[in-house]
C-alpha positions as a Markdown table, in Angstrom:
| # | Residue | x | y | z |
|---|---|---|---|---|
| 1 | Met | -37.5 | -19.7 | -16.8 |
| 2 | Pro | -34.0 | -20.4 | -15.5 |
| 3 | Met | -33.4 | -24.1 | -15.3 |
| 4 | Glu | -33.5 | -24.4 | -11.5 |
| 5 | Met | -36.7 | -22.3 | -11.2 |
| 6 | Gly | -38.3 | -24.3 | -14.0 |
| 7 | Gln | -37.5 | -27.6 | -12.3 |
| 8 | Ala | -38.8 | -26.3 | -8.9 |
| 9 | Ala | -42.0 | -25.0 | -10.6 |
| 10 | Val | -42.7 | -28.4 | -12.3 |
| 11 | Glu | -42.2 | -30.2 | -8.9 |
| 12 | Val | -44.6 | -27.8 | -7.3 |
| 13 | Val | -47.2 | -28.2 | -10.0 |
| 14 | Thr | -47.0 | -32.0 | -10.0 |
| 15 | Met | -47.2 | -32.2 | -6.2 |
| 16 | Ser | -50.2 | -29.8 | -6.1 |
| 17 | Leu | -52.1 | -31.8 | -8.7 |
| 18 | Asp | -51.3 | -35.1 | -7.1 |
| 19 | Lys | -52.5 | -33.7 | -3.8 |
| 20 | Asn | -55.7 | -32.0 | -5.0 |
| 21 | Gly | -56.7 | -34.2 | -7.9 |
| 22 | Lys | -59.3 | -32.5 | -10.1 |
| 23 | Asn | -59.8 | -29.6 | -7.6 |
| 24 | Tyr | -58.0 | -27.2 | -9.9 |
| 25 | Glu | -58.9 | -24.1 | -7.8 |
| 26 | Ala | -57.1 | -25.5 | -4.7 |
| 27 | Ala | -54.2 | -26.8 | -6.8 |
| 28 | Ser | -53.6 | -23.4 | -8.5 |
| 29 | Gln | -53.9 | -21.6 | -5.2 |
| 30 | Leu | -51.3 | -23.9 | -3.7 |
| 31 | Val | -49.0 | -23.4 | -6.7 |
| 32 | Lys | -49.3 | -19.6 | -6.5 |
| 33 | Asn | -48.7 | -19.5 | -2.8 |
| 34 | Thr | -45.7 | -21.8 | -3.0 |
| 35 | Met | -44.1 | -19.9 | -5.9 |
| 36 | Asp | -44.7 | -16.6 | -4.1 |
| 37 | Lys | -42.8 | -17.9 | -1.0 |
| 38 | Lys | -39.9 | -19.5 | -3.0 |
| 39 | Phe | -39.4 | -16.8 | -5.7 |
| 40 | Gly | -41.0 | -13.6 | -4.5 |
| 41 | Pro | -44.5 | -12.2 | -5.0 |
| 42 | Ala | -46.7 | -11.6 | -8.1 |
| 43 | Trp | -47.0 | -15.1 | -9.4 |
| 44 | Gln | -50.2 | -16.2 | -11.1 |
| 45 | Cys | -51.4 | -19.7 | -11.9 |
| 46 | Ala | -54.3 | -21.1 | -14.0 |
| 47 | Ile | -55.1 | -24.8 | -14.2 |
| 48 | Gly | -57.8 | -26.3 | -16.4 |
| 49 | Glu | -58.7 | -28.7 | -19.1 |
| 50 | Gly | -59.5 | -26.3 | -21.9 |
| 51 | Phe | -58.4 | -22.6 | -21.9 |
| 52 | Gly | -56.5 | -20.2 | -24.1 |
| 53 | Phe | -54.4 | -17.3 | -22.9 |
| 54 | Asp | -52.9 | -14.0 | -24.0 |
| 55 | Ile | -50.9 | -12.5 | -21.2 |
| 56 | Ser | -48.2 | -10.0 | -20.3 |
| 57 | Cys | -45.5 | -11.3 | -18.0 |
| 58 | Gln | -42.0 | -10.6 | -16.9 |
| 59 | Arg | -39.4 | -11.9 | -19.3 |
| 60 | Lys | -38.2 | -15.5 | -18.6 |
| 61 | Tyr | -40.9 | -16.2 | -16.0 |
| 62 | Leu | -43.5 | -18.3 | -17.8 |
| 63 | Leu | -44.3 | -22.0 | -17.5 |
| 64 | His | -46.9 | -23.7 | -19.6 |
| 65 | Val | -47.1 | -27.5 | -19.2 |
| 66 | Tyr | -49.6 | -30.3 | -19.4 |
| 67 | Tyr | -49.9 | -32.9 | -16.6 |
| 68 | Ser | -52.5 | -35.5 | -15.9 |
| 69 | Gly | -54.8 | -34.2 | -18.6 |
| 70 | Ala | -54.7 | -30.6 | -17.3 |
| 71 | Gly | -53.1 | -27.5 | -18.8 |
| 72 | Ile | -51.0 | -25.5 | -16.3 |
| 73 | Leu | -50.0 | -21.8 | -16.9 |
| 74 | Cys | -47.8 | -20.3 | -14.2 |
| 75 | Tyr | -46.2 | -16.8 | -14.7 |
| 76 | Lys | -44.9 | -13.8 | -12.9 |
| 77 | Cys | -46.5 | -10.4 | -13.5 |
């Protein structure tokens, strides 16, 4: 991700998890909707404590981080 987009995405993810706690479904929906509004449509977000992934996404639009014991995957299709 470009630096500015990556920083914004991390802020959105941390805000969402702080707001929703362990309700990962609500947190991922908030992240997806916020990223769609800020950076255009087709964003996907998965949050959980144990998952693997194999995806196809647009080049340079992938964020995979860990925060508060949860893994967060955010990418643009």
